[in-house]
C-alpha positions in Angstrom: -11.8 -19.9 -3.3 -8.4 -20.0 -4.8 -8.1 -17.2 -7.4 -5.8 -17.4 -10.4 -3.0 -14.8 -10.7 -4.4 -13.6 -14.0 -7.8 -14.1 -15.6 -9.4 -13.4 -18.9 -13.1 -14.1 -19.4 -12.5 -14.5 -23.1 -10.4 -17.5 -22.5 -12.5 -19.2 -19.8 -15.7 -18.9 -21.8 -14.3 -19.2 -25.3 -17.8 -20.5 -26.4 -19.2 -17.0 -25.8 -18.2 -14.7 -28.8 -19.8 -11.7 -27.3 -17.1 -11.4 -24.6 -14.5 -10.9 -27.3 -16.5 -8.2 -29.1 -15.4 -4.6 -29.0 -18.3 -2.2 -29.5 -18.5 1.4 -30.8 -20.9 3.9 -29.3 -19.7 6.5 -31.7 -20.7 10.2 -30.9 -23.5 9.4 -28.6 -22.9 9.2 -24.8 -24.6 5.8 -24.7 -21.9 4.0 -22.8 -24.4 3.0 -20.1 -26.5 1.3 -22.7 -23.5 -0.7 -24.0 -22.2 -1.5 -20.5 -25.6 -3.0 -19.6 -26.7 -4.7 -22.8 -23.3 -6.3 -23.4 -22.7 -7.5 -19.9 -26.2 -9.0 -19.9 -25.4 -10.6 -23.3 -22.2 -12.1 -21.8 -23.9 -13.5 -18.7 -26.8 -14.9 -20.8 -24.2 -16.9 -22.7 -22.3 -18.0 -19.6 -25.2 -19.0 -17.4 -28.1 -19.6 -19.7 -26.2 -20.9 -22.8 -27.9 -18.3 -24.9 -25.9 -16.8 -27.7 -28.0 -13.9 -28.7 -26.7 -10.3 -28.6 -29.1 -8.0 -26.8 -30.0 -4.6 -28.1 -28.5 -1.4 -26.7 -31.0 0.5 -28.8 -33.9 -1.0 -26.9 -32.8 0.7 -23.7 -33.9 4.0 -25.3 -37.4 2.9 -24.1 -36.2 3.2 -20.5 -37.3 6.8 -19.9 -36.0 6.9 -16.3 -32.6 5.6 -17.3 -31.4 9.0 -18.3 -32.0 12.7 -17.5 -32.4 15.3 -20.2 -31.0 13.7 -23.4 -30.2 10.0 -23.8 -26.8 10.7 -25.5 -25.7 12.8 -22.4 -25.4 9.7 -20.2 -27.6 7.5 -18.1 -27.9 5.1 -15.1 -26.7 1.5 -15.5 -28.6 0.3 -12.4 -31.9 1.4 -13.9 -30.9 -0.1 -17.2 -30.4 -3.4 -15.6 -33.8 -3.0 -13.9 -35.3 -2.4 -17.3 -33.8 -5.7 -18.6 -35.3 -7.5 -15.7 -38.8 -5.9 -15.8 -39.3 -5.0 -19.4 -36.8 -7.2 -21.2 -34.4 -6.4 -24.1 -34.9 -7.5 -27.7 -32.1 -8.9 -29.8 -29.5 -6.8 -31.6 -30.9 -8.3 -34.9 -34.3 -6.9 -34.0 -32.9 -3.4 -33.1 -29.3 -2.7 -34.2 -27.5 0.2 -32.7 -28.3 3.5 -34.5 -26.5 6.4 -33.0 -27.8 8.8 -35.6 -31.4 8.1 -34.5 -30.5 8.5 -30.8 -28.7 11.8 -31.4 -31.8 13.0 -33.2 -34.1 12.1 -30.3 -35.7 9.1 -32.1 -36.3 6.9 -29.1 -38.1 3.7 -28.3 -39.2 2.1 -31.6 -41.1 -1.0 -30.8 -40.6 -2.6 -34.2 -38.1 -5.2 -35.3 -36.1 -4.4 -38.4 -35.6 -8.1 -39.1 -39.4 -8.7 -39.1 -39.5 -10.5 -35.8 -42.3 -9.8 -33.2 -41.0 -7.1 -30.8 -42.6 -8.6 -27.7 -41.8 -12.2 -28.5 -38.2 -11.3 -29.1 -37.7 -10.0 -25.6 -35.2 -11.6 -23.2 -35.5 -11.0 -19.5 -33.0 -10.6 -16.7 -33.3 -12.2 -13.3 -31.5 -10.0 -10.8 -29.0 -7.2 -10.5 -26.5 -6.7 -7.6 -23.6 -4.6 -6.5 -20.1 -6.0 -6.3 -18.1 -4.8 -3.2 -15.1 -2.6 -3.8 -12.7 -5.3 -2.6 -10.0 -6.8 -4.8 -10.6 -10.4 -4.0 -14.4 -10.1 -4.2 -14.2 -8.5 -7.6 -11.8 -11.2 -8.8 -14.1 -13.9 -7.4 -17.1 -12.4 -9.2 -15.2 -12.3 -12.5 -13.9 -15.8 -12.2 -17.2 -17.3 -11.1 -19.9 -15.4 -13.0 -18.2 -13.4 -15.8 -17.9 -9.7 -16.9 -19.0 -6.9 -14.6 -20.2 -3.4 -15.6 -18.1 -0.6 -14.1 -18.4 3.2 -14.1 -15.3 5.4 -13.7 -14.1 9.0 -14.1 -12.6 9.7 -17.5 -9.7 12.1 -17.8 -8.3 13.3 -21.1 -5.0 11.4 -20.8 -6.9 8.1 -21.4 -7.1 9.2 -25.1 -3.4 8.8 -25.3 -3.3 5.2 -23.9 -1.7 2.8 -26.4 0.3 0.3 -24.3 1.1 -1.0 -20.8 -1.1 -0.2 -17.9 -3.1 3.0 -17.9 -2.4 5.1 -14.8 -4.0 8.5 -14.7 -1.4 11.2 -14.5 -2.6 14.4 -16.3 -5.5 16.0 -18.2 -8.9 17.4 -17.4 -11.9 15.5 -16.1 -14.3 14.6 -18.9 -17.1 12.9 -17.0 -18.2 9.4 -16.2 -18.0 6.4 -18.4 -19.3 2.8 -18.3 -17.4 -0.2 -19.5 -17.2 -4.0 -19.0 -14.5 -5.5 -16.8 -13.6 -8.9 -18.2 -10.5 -9.9 -16.3 -7.4 -8.9 -14.3 -3.6 -9.3 -14.2 -0.3 -7.8 -13.3 2.3 -6.1 -15.5 5.7 -4.9 -14.3 4.5 -5.1 -10.7 1.3 -3.1 -11.4 -2.0 -4.8 -10.9 -4.7 -4.0 -13.4 -8.2 -4.7 -14.5 -8.8 -5.9 -18.0 -11.5 -3.6 -19.5 -13.4 -3.8 -22.7 -14.3 -0.3 -23.9 -17.0 0.8 -26.3 -14.9 3.3 -28.3 -14.1 0.9 -31.2 -11.0 -1.1 -31.9 -8.8 1.9 -32.9 -8.6 3.1 -29.2 -6.4 1.5 -26.5 -5.2 -2.0 -27.2 -7.6 -2.8 -30.0 -10.4 -1.6 -27.8 -9.0 -3.2 -24.6 -7.6 -1.2 -21.7 -5.4 -2.4 -18.8 -6.4 0.0 -16.0 -4.4 0.1 -12.8 -6.5 -1.1 -9.9 -7.8 1.2 -7.2 -6.9 4.7 -8.5 -8.8 6.9 -6.1 -9.4 9.7 -8.7 -10.7 7.1 -11.2 -12.9 5.2 -8.8 -13.5 2.2 -11.1 -14.2 -0.1 -8.2 -16.7 2.2 -6.6 -19.8 1.4 -8.7 -19.6 -2.2 -9.9 -22.8 -3.9 -11.1 -23.5 -7.5 -12.1 -26.6 -9.2 -13.2 -27.9 -12.7 -13.8 -30.3 -14.1 -16.4 -33.9 -15.0 -15.4 -33.9 -18.2 -13.4 -30.3 -17.8 -12.1 
């Protein structure tokens, strides 16, 4: 397929407000929950024409998605499997509550909006890896929408405010999950357009332009995509 030089999923699927949203995981290491639930929400809208935000909080019921404490990180692949096999309720049923998660209050099967928990479930169809190849990543974005990525965080990303982020200093902080929503090039540097879950006060109002294929970052090494049930 012929790929555009630049691409922004927010523009192609302007009917999907979730793609434009910037989330905030706050003090809990729940990026894997956000990466999974928000990517699933975006793809539900794109492919199933369903405009319903899925709940990050409901992933606290996925006991094999994390090891030790939920707020210490988790496994996006298993989180997508949970969406497929167990479903996710809507955000209105279970809004994000970092305080509850930090206090080990996991897996409430009640809806705060009075809906029936089981009837509110939305189910995924399949999950698959996206190869670590520039054109295949771009084709996946252009054809099917946002992709969940995991990369190595270094402390210098905290100082990112403009241009393209290129890791150059700082200590390794751990792994982090985000949504890749597009790509482009700035001053000769190719980048991925990334929607983070650190709120709008970080980066470019929550968006990061991250240089492609930085070996120490490894953003392209663990890319996951999923489709709604029936697609």
